[in-house]
N, C-alpha and C positions, 0 to 999 in steps of 0.2 A: 518585359516578359508578359505575354498575353495570358488570359485566364485559362485557356485550354492547356497551354504548356505548363503553367504553374500548378494546375490541379491534375495533371497527368490524365486527361480525359480519355485519350485514345487507348492507353493501356488499361484503364478502368473498364472501358467498353469490351476490350478483348477478354478481360477476366470474367465479366458477367456473361457474355455470349459463349465463351469457351467452356464455362462450367454449367451452362444451361440454367441459370438462376432467373426466377420470375418476380420475386419480391425482394427488393434490395433496400436495406436501411443505410442511409448516409449519415454518419455521425460527425458533427461539426463541434469544435470547441467554441466558446462564446466569442472569442476574438475573430473567428472566421465566418460567423453567421451572416455577415454583410454580403458575402459572396455566394451564399447557398443557392439563392434563386438562379443566379447566372450559371452556376455549375450544373444545376438540374436541367436548365434549358440546353446547355451544350451536350449533356449526356443523352437527353431525349433525341436531339438532332442526330447524334452519332449512332445511337441505338436504332433509330429509324432507318438510316442508310445501311447499316450493317445487317439489320433484320431482313431487308429486301434482298441483299446480296446472298443471304443464307436461305432464301426461299421462305422466310417467315413473314409475319405481319409487320405493321409499323412499330414505332417506338412505344406505342401505348400498350403493347403486350407485356412489357416489363414495368412493374409498379415501383416507383421510387418514393421513399419516405425520408423526410428530413428529421433527424434526431438532434435535440439540443438539451441543455440542462441535465447533464448526465447524472445517474444515480450515485455514482462514486467518483473517483478521479477521472478526468477527461482523457488521461493517457491510456486508459484501459478500454477494452471493448465493452460497451454497455449492452450486454445480452438481455438484461431485464426489459429495457425499452424496446429492443428489437423483437423480442418474443411477443410483445403486445400487438404487433401487426403481423405476426407469424412470418417474419422475414426468413429468407433462405440463406442470406449472408449479410455481412456488414462491411461497408467501405468506410474506413477510419481516416479522417483528415487531421493534419497538424501533428504536434509533438506526441510521441508514443513511447511507451516503455517496452513495446513489442512482447508483452506477456502472452503466452499461448492461450487461445480461447478454450472454453470448456465445452461448448455445444455447437457453435456456429463458425463456419469458415469466415476468414477476414482478409481484406485487402487493405494495405496501408499506403496512403498518399502522404508523403513526408513534407512536401512543400520545399521551397528553395529560398533560403535566406541569403541576402547579398553578402558576397565575400570578395575581397580584393586578393585574388589568387597570387599575384606577383609578390605583394607585400607579405602574405602569409608564407609563401615558399622561402623568401629571403630571411624572414624571422626564424623559420625552422632550420635553415642551413646555418645561420649564426649560432643558434642554440646547440645544434649537433657538433659544430666545430669547437665550442667552448666546453662541452661536457666530456667528462671522463668516462661516462657510461653511454652505451648505445641508446638511441631514442626510440620510444614506442609512441606512435601517433594515434590518439583517440579523438573523437569529435562528436559534436551533436549531430543527430540524424538529419537535421535541416541543411547540413553542409555536405551530405554524402554525395550529392550530384557533382561537386567540384573536386573531390578527392583524387580522381584519376589524373586531372591536370596538375594538381599540387604534387602528387607522387612522381609524375613524369618530370616536373621541374626540379625535383630534389634527388633524382636518381644519381647514384654514386656516393651519396652520403651514408651515414650510419643510422639512418632513420628507417624504422620498420613500421608499416601501416597496418592498422586493423581494417576490416572490411565489413560492409553492411551485410547483415545476415540473410534477409530475404524480404520480398514485398508482400507475400501472402503466407498465412498460416492456417492449417486445418486443426480442428479440435483433437486433443490427445495425440499429437504427433510432435516429434522433435526434428528440427532442421539440422542436417549434417553440414559440415564445412563444404563438402563437395556438391551440396544441393539436394542430396537424398533425404528421405525421412525415415524415422523409425517410430514404432507405435508404443513407446514406453511412457509417453506423456511427460517427460522431463526435459527442461532446458536448463542445465546446470551451469553455474558460474565457472566451475573448473572440472574438467574431465581429462586427467592425465596432463599433458602439456598444452591442451586446448582450453582457451578461456572464452567465455561468452558473457557479456554484460551490456544491458541497455540496447540490444539490437546490434552490437558489434562483436566480431569474432576474430581471433588470431591464435596462432600456434607458436610456441617458443621452442627453440632447439633443445635437444635432449641435454639434461643436466643444468639448464638455466632456470631461474625463477624470476618472479616479477621484480624483486628488490634489486636485481642486476640492471634494471632499465630506468631511464628517466622518462616519465610520462609527460607527453606534450599534448595538452587538451586544446582543441579548436572549438570555441563556442562560448556561450555565456555561463555565468555561475548559477545554474539552475538545479533542479532536482536530479537530473542525470549526472551532472558534474559532482554533486554531493555524494551520490551513490558511488562514483569512482573513488573519490577522496577517502571515504570511510572504508570501502572494501579493500583498497590497496593503500592503507594508511602508513605502511612501512616504506613506501616509495617516495622519491623526490618527484615533485610535480611542477610543471610550468603551464600556464594557461594563456592562450592567445585570444584576446578579446576582439572578435571580428567587428563589432560595432564601433569600438574606439580605436581599432587598429593599433593595439599596444599589447605588451607582454606583462602578465601579472605572475608573481612568484611567491607572494605572502599569503599563506592559507592558515594562519594561526587561529582564525576564528572557526574554520571548519574543524581543525584538530581539537579545539577546546570542546567541541560537541562530544567527543569521545569521553572526556572527563564527566560531562553532564550525564551521559548515558550510563556510565559506571555507577554514579550516585543513584540513579533510578533503579538499577539492578539491586543494589544493597537495600533500597527502600522496599522493593517488591518482596524481598525475602521475609519481611516482617508482616506481610499482608495476611489477613484471615479470609477475606472474601474477595474473589477475583472475577472480573467480568471479561468475557471474550467478545470483542467488537468485530463484527463481520464487516470487513472493509472492501470486499469484492464478491460478486456473484458470477463473475465471468472468467476469472483466471483459473486455468486447469490446476486441480489439486487443492483448491481452497477448502473444500469440505473435509478432505483427508487431514489437512493441517488443523482444522478446528477440532476434529475428534482427537487428534494427537495431543493438542494443547489441553483438552479436557482430561485426558488420561494423565498427563504430566502433573497438572494441578491437583487432581484427585490423589495421586500417589504422594504428593507433598503434604497431604493432610489439610488442604484448603477447600472451602466451598466455592463452586464455580457456577456462573450463569452465562448464557450466550445471549448477546444482544445484537439485533439488526436494526439500524436506524439511519441508513444512508451515510452521508458525510458527517462525521462526528464534530461537535463543537462544544464549547464550555457549557452552554445552556442545556443541550441535550443530555450530557453526562451528569449534570447537576440533578437530574431526576433519579439518579441512582447513587445517593450519598452513602449507602451502605458498602459500596465497593471500595476497597482500599487501593486497588490497582486494576488497570485495564490492559489486556493484550490485544493489539491491533493486527489482525490478519489481513494484509493487503499486498499490493504489488510493491516492488522494491522502491519505486520512486515516490510513493505516497505513504511509506511505512513510518517515517519519522514525523511525529507530531510534536509541535512545541506546546507542551502541556503545562507551562508555567501558570497559565490562567485557569487551569482546571482544578477541581477539588482533589483529584487523585491523579497520579502519574499514568502515562500511557506508554507501554513498552512494546517491543517487537517480539515475535516468536523466538528469535535467537536469544534475546535478553531474558525471556522467560525460561529458556533451557538452562541458562546460567543461574538464574535466581532459584529455581525450584528443583534443581538436581543436586543432591547432597555430594559434596566433595569436588564439585566442578570449580575450576579457576579460570579467570579470564587471562588468556595469553597475549592479548593485543589483537588477535584475529577478530574480524567483524564480518558477519554474514548478513547481507541485506535481503537476499532472495529466499523466501520461505521454502521454495521447492528444493533448495539445497539441504534442508533439514528433514524432509519427509523420510520416514522410516528410520530416523536416527534415535528415536526414543528407546527401542528395545536394547540397543547397545549401551546407552547411557545407564539404563536401569540395571543392566547386567553387571556393569563395572562399578556402579555406585548404588548398591541396594539400600532399601529403606533402613533408617537407623532410629532407635528410640532415644539416642543420646541427645543431650541439650546442645543447641547451636548458639554460637556467639554472635550477637548482633552488634555491628559497628555503630549503628545509629542509636540504639538504646544503651550501649555501653555495658552490656552484661549478657549472661546466658539466658536463652529462652527455649521452651519446649514446643515443638510443632505437634499438632494433633494429627495422628495417623488413623485413617478409617480402617475398620475391620473388614475383612473379606467375607465374613460369614453372612449368608443370605438372611438368616433370622434377624441378625443385628441390623442389617440394612432395612428390613421391614420395620423394625422397632424405631429406627431413626426417622423413617418416613412418617410413622404415626406420631412420633414426638414432635416433628416439625409441624404437622397439621394441628396438633393440640396447642402448640405455642402460638401459631397464627390465630387460632380462634380466641385464645386468651388475650392476645395483643389487641384484637378488635374490641374487646370488652373492657380493657384497662382504662382507668381514668388518670387523673394527675396524682398517682401514688408513687411515681418514680422521681427522685430528686434530679434537678438539673445537672448536678455534678456527675451523676451516673451516665447521663446521656453524652457528656463530653469525654468521659474516660472509659466508655464501654469497649469491650473486646468481643463483639458479637461474632458468632460463628456462622450465621446465616442471616438472610434478609428479615425473616420473621423475628429473630432475636433483636435485631437492630430496631425494627419497628416498635417492638415492645418496650425498648429502653429509651427511645427518643422522647424528648420533653414536649414537643408540639405534635398534636394529633388532630387539630381542627376543632370545629364547634361540635359540642356534644349536647344535643337537644334533650337527651334522656337523663341528664344528670339530675339527681335528687336535690342538689344544692342550687339548681337554677330555677327561677320562677319566671312566669310569663312577663312580669314587669321588667325583668333583666334584659329583655330583647327589645330593640327599637327598629322601626321601619327605616330602611335606607332611602337614599335620594332616588328620585325618578326623573326621567327625561333624558336628554342628550348631553354629552360632555360639553358641547358648545354652549349650552345654556340649560341648567337644570330648572325644574318647575318652581323650586323655592327661591331661585335667584331673582334679584331685582334688575330690571332692564332700564 
């Protein structure tokens, strides 16, 4: 397969010319950067010829910019980098979660991973024949090009195929199954009998539900597959590994993730200070969800801070030791972070809804897409109003009382002044707080945490310190300091 066919150059040119874009950002993941220069050359050549045919100038009238090292996950549109060059649109290459963009139109080039269509079709027929349930076929988007042939080869079986949603998305629009768009800004996982997940869409007959089907996944065990496993955790699943040409049916490891997530929900209930991590600046509705999470945490009587730091890691989050838990607002395929190495757990907006809403119980349903939760807070609060009663903590083994903020404006101003006063005192404190307090503190804000911690750095104004107590450090380079012998 040549480069132009693999990277869908002709259709990309039609999208650029047809929409009249002049500044185009080409977003490549790290593994495809090696082909970026060749793709640009092919696009310029095609744009030049198509421009002459339309009575325009050569290919130089369209400016192409290569984007790499994405701000957040590479599966999402990096609108931050695209806006640095004032791009009119983004062409996204490689694996994608197909999350709707917030401000820029986007065209998706999925790529074409190798697939043995005959073996895949035979494996699917065998699975459908041995299953007591009808089969629903889902797949990685890199295999979408081959699904028409596989579906044709398995016609007559009990297999139902999902379909690729679309190749382009405009901001604040929703793609309908028939190809139309609506301006409500939502792409929900479930709307009636229609399901959308990871760029795939299908409709079930009236009266049927997902648990009535055996899910047959074609592709690797990646983030998209994990999204399917957790979202439809009540379904039986079989995976066809296209690289190994074999069928895998043991997903106990993925199912154990649910137990781990439930533990993190219980741990989050005991948090006093909550940090909201901005995991995307390009997915439609992210700002609305951040504000909704702020309101949710505030109603639960917790202190909340919003943090934007790009891709989170253990070292970055260690700069905020006062936070007991973090809420990660991102696309569905980057939402689950393995926070075992972090100082504090990282949970999803859905898990935050369970943790910080009084009376809520986990029924086994799991929601990965944060857009499915938008505007759900008012209903939750209406059915589970704030309570002053003590709450039982499974981790502490006893009842605890959550601090609920008052709605009075004067009290709010008083708390702001008290926080400023606490911060000022914290900067003036010396080693008057015992180490044991720093370890057992239950700070309600960052200022209180700072005041109680045992280490505050060097204090040159301390009365107990004399000039003789300080020594001059080493000078020179690490390869050979001035006082070292050579």
